[in-house]
N, C-alpha and C positions, 0 to 999 in steps of 0.2 A: 470441573474447571471449564470456563469458556475459552473459546479461541476466536480470534478476529482476523478477518481479511481486511487490509486497509489499503487506500490509495492516497499518496502524497503528491504534491506538485510544488516546484519551486517557481521564482519570479521569472525564469527564462522560459517556462511552460513545459519543462520536462516532468514526466510522470513516472512514478515508481509504484509498483503493486507488491505487497508483501503479506506475510501472516505472522501472528504472534499470540501470545496469551496475555501480554500485558502492553497495551498500546502506549501508555504514558512512558515507560521505560523505553520502548522501542523508538519513540519519537526522540527522546533525549539521545539515544545512541546514534540515530541518523544526524542529529544536528550537532552534536558535540564531540563524538569520537571519530577517529580518522580511519575509516575502514570502508573498503569497497566502493561500488558505484556512487552511492549517495554522498560520500565524503567529499566528492569533486564538485558537487552542484548545490551546496548549502546556501540559505537556509531551506527547509521544508515545511510545507503546511499541510496538515490533515484535511482532506477534502471529502472523505467517504470511508465508511466501515460497515462491515456486516458481522454478526455474531453467529458462531456455530458451536455445537455441543461437543464436536470431536475434532481433533487435529486432522484427522483424515478428510473430513468434509471441508474444513478450511483449506487444505492443501489442494483439493480438487478444484475448488472455487478459484483459488489463486492461479493455478495452471491454466484454467479457462480464461480468466481476465488477461492473461499474458499472451493469448493467441490473437491473431488478427480479428476474429470475430468478437472476442472479448474486448479488445481495444475499440472496436466500433460501438459495443455496448457501453462502454464507458464515456465515448464522445456523445451518444445519444441520450444517456440516463444520469449522468453525474454532472452536478453544477460545477463548472470550472474544469470539466474534464475534457 
């Protein structure tokens, strides 16, 4: 099973980084279900994703992208980031 790290952005410019094994399902959850941070700032658009062979790798990458250095990486390397 593949795992994905993804970055979504809303029309106000807020960015959210997450990881999942099913991006389509996760995007539907962000945009349709009322839970957590992303429920307050809908709708979300997928702007970037990476594929990993293990959840451990995906979680490590997600953690990095949520750091200050990771946020800088997003700004410099992701279109619309």
